[in-house]
C-alpha positions as CSV (number, residue, x, y, z in Angstrom):
1,M,-38.9,37.7,73.5
2,S,-42.1,36.8,75.4
3,L,-44.0,39.4,73.4
4,E,-42.8,38.0,70.1
5,L,-43.7,34.5,71.2
6,G,-47.2,35.7,72.1
7,T,-47.6,37.4,68.8
8,L,-46.5,34.2,66.9
9,A,-49.0,32.2,69.0
10,V,-51.8,34.6,68.1
11,L,-50.9,34.3,64.4
12,A,-50.7,30.6,64.6
13,D,-54.4,30.5,65.5
14,F,-55.3,33.4,63.3
15,P,-57.7,32.4,60.5
16,F,-56.1,32.7,57.1
17,E,-53.1,34.4,58.7
18,W,-51.4,37.3,56.9
19,N,-53.6,37.1,53.8
20,Y,-56.6,37.8,56.0
21,I,-54.8,40.7,57.7
22,R,-53.4,42.3,54.5
23,S,-56.7,42.1,52.6
24,I,-58.7,43.7,55.5
25,I,-56.1,46.5,55.8
26,S,-56.2,47.0,52.0
27,V,-60.0,47.2,51.9
28,S,-60.1,49.6,54.8
29,L,-57.5,52.0,53.4
30,Y,-59.0,51.8,49.9
31,V,-62.5,52.6,51.0
32,S,-61.6,55.3,53.5
33,L,-58.9,57.1,51.4
34,I,-61.1,57.3,48.3
35,A,-64.1,58.5,50.4
36,V,-62.1,61.2,52.1
37,A,-60.5,62.3,48.9
38,L,-63.9,62.7,47.2
39,S,-65.2,64.4,50.4
40,T,-62.3,66.9,50.4
41,L,-62.9,67.8,46.7
42,C,-66.5,68.6,47.5
43,S,-66.2,70.1,51.0
44,L,-63.4,72.5,50.4
45,P,-65.1,74.6,47.7
46,V,-68.3,74.7,49.8
47,A,-66.3,75.9,52.8
48,L,-64.6,78.6,50.7
49,L,-68.0,79.7,49.2
50,I,-69.6,80.0,52.6
51,G,-66.6,81.6,54.1
52,F,-66.3,84.3,51.3
53,K,-69.8,85.0,50.3
54,E,-72.8,86.6,52.0
55,F,-76.1,85.1,50.7
56,R,-79.6,84.2,51.8
57,G,-79.6,80.9,53.6
58,K,-76.0,81.0,54.6
59,T,-76.8,80.5,58.3
60,L,-79.2,77.6,57.4
61,L,-76.5,75.9,55.3
62,T,-73.9,76.3,58.0
63,S,-76.4,74.8,60.5
64,L,-77.0,71.8,58.2
65,I,-73.3,71.2,57.9
66,N,-72.8,71.3,61.6
67,T,-75.8,69.0,62.1
68,G,-74.4,66.6,59.5
69,M,-71.3,66.1,61.6
70,G,-73.4,64.1,64.0
71,F,-75.4,62.0,61.4
72,P,-76.2,58.5,62.9
73,S,-74.1,56.2,60.8
74,V,-76.8,53.4,60.7
75,V,-79.3,55.9,59.2
76,V,-76.7,56.8,56.5
77,G,-76.1,53.1,55.8
78,L,-79.8,52.5,55.4
79,V,-80.2,55.4,53.0
80,V,-77.3,54.3,50.9
81,L,-78.5,50.7,50.9
82,F,-81.8,51.8,49.6
83,A,-80.1,54.0,46.9
84,V,-78.1,51.1,45.6
85,S,-80.8,48.4,46.0
86,N,-82.8,47.1,43.0
87,Q,-85.6,49.5,44.0
88,G,-83.3,52.5,44.4
89,P,-82.1,55.1,41.9
90,L,-78.7,53.4,41.6
91,G,-80.0,49.9,41.4
92,S,-78.9,49.4,37.8
93,F,-75.2,49.7,38.8
94,D,-75.3,46.5,41.0
95,L,-73.5,48.2,43.9
96,V,-75.1,46.3,46.8
97,F,-72.4,44.8,49.2
98,T,-69.5,46.3,47.3
99,P,-66.6,48.6,48.3
100,E,-68.1,51.3,46.1
101,A,-71.3,51.3,48.3
102,M,-69.1,51.6,51.4
103,I,-67.3,54.5,49.8
104,M,-70.6,56.2,49.3
105,S,-71.6,55.8,52.9
106,Q,-68.3,57.0,54.2
107,F,-68.4,59.9,51.8
108,V,-71.7,61.0,53.3
109,L,-70.3,60.7,56.8
110,A,-67.0,62.4,56.2
111,T,-68.2,65.3,54.1
112,P,-69.9,67.3,56.8
113,V,-66.9,66.8,59.1
114,I,-64.4,68.1,56.5
115,A,-66.7,70.9,55.4
116,G,-67.4,72.1,59.0
117,V,-63.9,72.1,60.2
118,S,-62.6,73.6,57.0
119,L,-65.2,76.4,57.2
120,A,-64.0,77.2,60.7
121,A,-60.4,77.3,59.5
122,V,-61.3,79.5,56.5
123,S,-63.5,81.9,58.6
124,S,-60.6,82.3,61.1
125,V,-58.3,83.9,58.4
126,E,-58.3,87.6,59.1
127,Q,-60.1,89.9,56.6
128,N,-57.0,92.0,56.2
129,V,-55.2,89.1,54.6
130,R,-57.9,88.9,51.9
131,D,-57.9,92.7,51.5
132,A,-54.2,92.7,51.0
133,A,-54.5,90.0,48.3
134,Y,-57.1,92.1,46.5
135,A,-55.1,95.3,46.9
136,M,-52.1,93.5,45.1
137,G,-54.4,92.9,42.1
138,G,-55.3,89.3,43.0
139,T,-58.4,87.7,41.5
140,R,-60.9,85.7,43.5
141,T,-59.0,82.6,42.7
142,D,-55.8,84.2,44.0
143,V,-57.5,85.2,47.2
144,A,-58.9,81.7,47.6
145,F,-55.4,80.2,47.3
146,V,-54.0,82.7,49.8
147,T,-56.8,81.9,52.2
148,I,-56.2,78.1,51.8
149,K,-52.5,78.7,52.4
150,E,-53.2,80.6,55.6
151,A,-55.8,78.1,56.8
152,R,-53.8,75.0,55.7
153,Y,-53.3,73.6,59.2
154,G,-57.0,73.8,59.9
155,I,-57.9,72.3,56.5
156,A,-55.4,69.4,57.1
157,T,-57.0,68.8,60.5
158,A,-60.4,68.7,58.8
159,V,-59.2,66.1,56.3
160,L,-57.6,64.0,59.0
161,A,-60.8,64.3,61.1
162,G,-62.8,63.1,58.2
163,F,-60.4,60.2,57.7
164,G,-60.7,59.3,61.4
165,R,-64.5,59.3,61.1
166,A,-64.4,57.1,57.9
167,I,-61.8,54.5,59.0
168,S,-63.4,54.0,62.4
169,E,-66.9,53.5,61.0
170,V,-68.8,50.3,61.8
171,G,-72.6,50.7,61.4
172,S,-73.0,52.1,57.9
173,V,-70.3,50.0,56.2
174,L,-71.7,46.8,57.9
175,I,-75.1,47.6,56.4
176,V,-74.0,48.5,52.9
177,G,-70.9,46.2,52.7
178,G,-72.1,43.1,54.4
179,N,-68.7,42.2,56.0
180,I,-67.9,39.7,53.3
181,A,-64.7,37.6,52.9
182,R,-63.9,34.9,50.4
183,S,-63.3,31.3,51.5
184,D,-59.5,31.8,51.3
185,G,-59.8,34.7,53.8
186,T,-59.4,37.5,51.3
187,S,-61.6,40.4,52.2
188,V,-64.2,41.7,49.8
189,T,-66.0,44.2,52.0
190,R,-64.6,43.4,55.4
191,T,-62.8,46.3,57.1
192,L,-60.8,46.5,60.3
193,T,-63.8,47.7,62.4
194,T,-66.3,45.1,61.1
195,A,-63.7,42.3,61.4
196,I,-63.1,43.3,65.0
197,Q,-66.8,43.2,65.7
198,L,-67.1,39.7,64.0
199,E,-64.1,38.2,65.8
200,A,-65.2,39.5,69.2
201,R,-68.7,38.2,68.7
202,Q,-67.3,34.7,67.8
203,G,-65.1,34.7,70.9
204,R,-61.7,35.1,69.1
205,F,-60.6,37.9,71.3
206,E,-56.9,37.5,70.5
207,T,-57.7,38.1,66.9
208,A,-60.0,41.0,67.6
209,M,-57.3,42.6,69.8
210,L,-54.7,42.2,67.1
211,L,-56.9,43.9,64.6
212,G,-57.7,46.6,67.1
213,A,-54.0,47.2,67.7
214,I,-53.6,47.7,63.9
215,L,-56.5,50.1,63.8
216,L,-55.0,51.9,66.8
217,V,-51.7,52.3,65.0
218,L,-53.4,53.9,62.1
219,V,-55.3,56.3,64.3
220,L,-52.1,57.2,66.2
221,A,-50.4,57.8,62.8
222,V,-53.1,60.2,61.9
223,N,-52.7,62.0,65.2
224,A,-48.9,62.2,64.7
225,I,-49.5,63.9,61.3
226,V,-51.7,66.5,62.9
227,V,-49.1,67.1,65.7
228,R,-46.4,67.4,63.1
229,L,-48.4,69.9,61.0
230,G,-49.2,71.8,64.1
231,N,-45.5,72.1,65.0
232,D,-44.6,73.2,61.5
233,G,-47.4,75.5,60.6
234,G,-49.4,76.2,63.8
235,G,-48.0,79.6,64.1
236,R,-49.7,80.7,60.9
237,Y,-53.1,79.3,61.8
238,R,-55.1,81.1,64.5
């Protein structure tokens, strides 16, 4: 009962109340999920290509992917901001301080993570599995699907790691998004992380802690999915 009363007390002082919370969660999930989906569509073919093929520059490309996993987020934000500014190549699309610009920055940050972990998962699939698929008359596409099936736990882990990187991001989304909310409290480009930063800076620690708890629940949900996948399919992935 005391916990419920404490929560109600926080909400009573919470600016814009549930409209504020819902809109921030909505923007956060919209930006992160789309960025991760696009990153997965680009990263998985790259991981399969590197894992299957031997070509000049393979080691360099792998090193670039691994290096990209540690990209400074503020640098990514600055590059994306320049790209969408009036002087940039995408200036005509008027993307400055929009969710679309935030998606671009999170895409850049999540892609190396998803590609790197997926590559490790694909590379761990034993060669005899691929040879067996070829021996049964499978095409390259068939072999790719077999490999994805065998490495599915690792690939799922890669996607979830990319999602964790995206949804917990502060620096780049603050630069390209501007942390904007309308006068009625509806978020335009304000995410959970940037809202936490703002509320803490303004001394509204109860609000910041509530938003932090929501973010923590989302992160724990991601971890629960990974654990569940590990229990269901970990025996196939080595």
